[in-house]
C-alpha positions as CSV (number, residue, x, y, z in Angstrom):
1,X,-5.3,20.7,-1.9
2,X,-4.6,17.0,-2.5
3,X,-2.3,15.5,-5.4
4,X,-2.9,13.0,-7.9
5,X,-1.0,9.7,-7.3
6,X,2.2,9.0,-9.0
7,X,3.6,6.2,-11.2
8,X,7.2,4.8,-10.3
9,X,10.2,6.3,-12.3
10,X,12.2,3.0,-12.4
11,X,11.7,-0.5,-12.4
12,X,12.6,-0.6,-8.6
13,X,11.0,2.4,-6.8
14,X,7.5,0.9,-6.3
15,X,8.0,1.0,-2.5
16,X,8.7,4.8,-2.1
17,X,6.4,5.7,-4.5
18,X,3.5,3.8,-3.0
19,X,4.5,5.2,0.3
20,X,4.4,8.9,-1.0
21,X,1.2,7.8,-2.7
22,X,-0.4,6.9,0.6
23,X,0.4,10.3,1.9
24,X,-1.0,12.0,-1.1
25,X,-4.1,10.2,-0.7
26,X,-4.5,10.8,3.0
27,X,-3.2,14.3,3.4
28,X,-3.4,17.7,1.9
29,X,-0.3,18.7,-0.1
30,X,0.3,21.5,2.4
31,X,0.4,19.2,5.4
32,X,3.3,17.3,3.9
33,X,6.6,17.9,5.6
34,X,10.1,17.8,4.0
35,X,11.4,15.5,6.9
36,X,8.6,13.1,6.0
37,X,9.5,12.9,2.3
38,X,13.3,12.7,3.2
39,X,12.9,9.9,5.5
40,X,10.9,7.9,3.0
41,X,13.8,8.5,0.3
42,X,16.6,7.6,2.8
43,X,15.3,4.1,4.0
44,X,13.8,2.8,0.9
45,X,15.4,1.1,-2.1
46,X,17.8,-0.8,0.5
47,X,17.5,-4.4,-0.8
48,X,20.4,-5.6,-3.0
49,X,20.1,-8.0,-6.0
50,X,21.9,-11.2,-6.8
51,X,24.8,-9.1,-8.0
52,X,25.1,-7.0,-5.0
53,X,24.0,-3.9,-6.5
54,X,22.3,-1.7,-4.1
55,X,18.5,-0.8,-4.6
56,X,18.1,-3.2,-7.7
57,X,15.9,-5.5,-5.6
58,X,13.7,-2.6,-4.5
59,X,12.7,-2.0,-0.8
60,X,12.9,-4.6,1.8
61,X,10.6,-5.5,4.5
62,X,12.9,-4.5,7.3
63,X,13.0,-1.0,5.7
64,X,9.1,-1.1,5.7
65,X,8.8,-2.2,9.2
66,X,11.1,0.7,10.3
67,X,9.3,3.5,8.5
68,X,6.1,2.4,10.0
69,X,7.4,2.6,13.4
70,X,9.2,5.8,12.5
71,X,5.8,7.2,11.3
72,X,4.3,6.6,14.8
73,X,7.3,8.4,16.5
74,X,7.1,11.1,14.1
75,X,3.3,11.4,14.7
76,X,4.0,11.9,18.6
77,X,6.9,14.3,18.5
78,X,5.8,16.6,15.8
79,X,2.1,16.4,16.6
80,X,1.4,14.9,13.2
81,X,-1.9,13.1,12.6
82,X,-0.7,9.8,11.5
83,X,-0.7,6.3,12.7
84,X,0.6,3.0,11.3
85,X,0.6,-0.6,12.0
86,X,2.7,-3.3,10.3
87,X,1.3,-6.9,9.5
88,X,3.1,-9.9,8.3
89,X,2.8,-13.4,7.7
90,X,-0.8,-14.8,8.5
91,X,-2.2,-11.3,9.5
92,X,-2.0,-10.3,5.9
93,X,-5.2,-11.4,4.1
94,X,-8.7,-10.2,3.0
95,X,-11.6,-11.3,4.9
96,X,-14.0,-10.8,7.9
97,X,-12.1,-9.3,10.9
98,X,-8.9,-8.7,8.9
99,X,-6.6,-5.8,10.0
100,X,-6.8,-4.7,6.1
101,X,-10.4,-4.4,5.7
102,X,-10.6,-2.8,9.3
103,X,-8.1,-0.1,8.0
104,X,-10.0,0.4,4.8
105,X,-13.2,0.7,6.4
106,X,-11.7,3.5,8.8
107,X,-10.8,5.5,5.9
108,X,-7.0,4.2,6.2
109,X,-4.9,2.9,3.3
110,X,-2.7,-0.1,3.0
111,X,0.7,-0.4,1.5
112,X,0.8,-3.9,0.3
113,X,3.4,-6.3,-1.2
114,X,1.7,-8.2,-3.8
115,X,3.3,-10.0,-6.8
116,X,3.3,-8.5,-10.3
117,X,4.1,-11.4,-12.9
118,X,7.1,-13.0,-11.0
119,X,8.3,-10.3,-8.8
120,X,7.4,-8.7,-5.4
121,X,5.8,-5.3,-5.8
122,X,4.1,-2.7,-3.6
123,X,0.7,-1.2,-4.3
124,X,-1.8,1.0,-2.5
125,X,-5.2,-0.3,-1.3
126,X,-7.6,2.4,-0.3
127,X,-11.0,1.1,-0.5
128,X,-13.2,-1.9,-0.4
129,X,-16.5,-2.4,-2.3
130,X,-18.2,-6.0,-1.8
131,X,-15.6,-8.4,-2.7
132,X,-13.4,-5.9,-4.5
133,X,-10.5,-4.0,-3.5
134,X,-9.8,-0.7,-5.0
135,X,-6.0,-0.3,-5.8
136,X,-3.5,2.0,-7.2
137,X,-0.7,0.2,-8.8
138,X,2.4,2.5,-9.5
139,X,3.7,0.4,-12.3
140,X,2.4,2.0,-15.6
141,X,1.4,-0.7,-18.1
142,X,-0.1,0.5,-21.4
143,X,-3.0,-1.6,-22.7
144,X,-3.3,-3.8,-19.5
145,X,-5.8,-6.6,-20.4
146,X,-9.0,-6.7,-18.2
147,X,-10.2,-10.0,-17.0
148,X,-12.8,-11.3,-14.2
149,X,-10.6,-10.8,-11.5
150,X,-8.7,-7.3,-12.5
151,X,-10.2,-4.7,-14.0
152,X,-8.5,-1.3,-15.1
153,X,-10.0,2.0,-14.0
154,X,-9.3,5.0,-15.9
155,X,-10.2,8.7,-15.0
156,X,-9.5,8.6,-11.2
157,X,-6.0,9.6,-10.9
158,X,-6.3,10.7,-7.5
159,X,-7.5,7.4,-6.0
160,X,-7.1,4.1,-8.0
161,X,-6.4,2.3,-11.3
162,X,-7.3,-1.1,-10.7
163,X,-10.1,-3.0,-9.1
164,X,-9.0,-6.5,-7.8
165,X,-11.1,-9.4,-6.4
166,X,-10.6,-10.1,-2.8
167,X,-10.3,-13.9,-3.8
168,X,-7.2,-13.3,-6.2
169,X,-5.3,-11.2,-3.4
170,X,-5.5,-14.0,-1.1
171,X,-4.2,-16.6,-3.2
172,X,-1.0,-18.1,-2.0
173,X,0.3,-18.6,-5.4
174,X,2.8,-15.9,-6.8
175,X,0.5,-14.6,-9.5
176,X,-0.3,-11.0,-10.2
177,X,-2.0,-8.9,-7.6
178,X,-2.1,-11.9,-5.2
179,X,-0.2,-11.7,-1.7
180,X,1.3,-15.0,-2.5
181,X,3.2,-17.3,-0.1
182,X,1.8,-16.5,3.6
183,X,5.3,-16.7,5.0
184,X,6.6,-13.5,3.1
185,X,3.5,-11.5,3.2
186,X,3.8,-7.9,4.5
187,X,1.4,-5.0,4.6
188,X,1.5,-1.5,6.3
189,X,-1.5,0.1,7.5
190,X,-1.5,4.1,7.4
191,X,-4.2,6.3,8.9
192,X,-5.0,10.0,9.1
193,X,-5.9,10.2,12.5
194,X,-8.0,13.3,12.1
195,X,-10.2,11.5,9.3
196,X,-10.1,7.7,10.7
197,X,-13.6,6.5,11.5
198,X,-14.0,4.5,14.5
199,X,-14.6,0.8,14.5
200,X,-18.2,1.4,16.0
201,X,-19.2,3.4,12.8
202,X,-17.4,1.1,10.3
203,X,-19.5,-1.6,8.1
204,X,-18.9,-5.0,8.7
205,X,-17.1,-7.0,5.8
206,X,-18.2,-10.3,4.8
207,X,-16.7,-12.2,1.7
């Protein structure tokens, strides 16, 4: 049985919430182990704010890179069907031959750092339909306004709550749901290796 996806509890925990949502989406509840959940909890919320307060700047790229590497070792040592890749900088974009699109076409998910208003924020990308990316944003906003680039989706709590135009996500400006400046982009690709489609069976994506 799979769980519905979660909203974050505080202003800071989009990172661990989105990582756990990735596993809620990819795996059955019965497959998820205490060790997996404990590791996510231990190594996220590590970034300090300008006052030196731990966790109040959310989760760092260093922590996300560590977890991505740890997942691969965990998969090998525990025979758990997970594989992860970490993209950064120019690797993080949506378009033909991009790692993100390849991952989504192969039934993987992407924990991506985007902007939400004026702060960095982690969301879950889990599907692509034409020039639109299906997203679960863990930050609950009541009465979020639809526009031509972002639409609200209701009634699919196990998958998504936003549809975002790829063109918006690729923007270099720090605007909501964009990846923003290229030099600070990051994204973690996560696959359930038992349900992953091969590249040969994937559909080519063209913007």
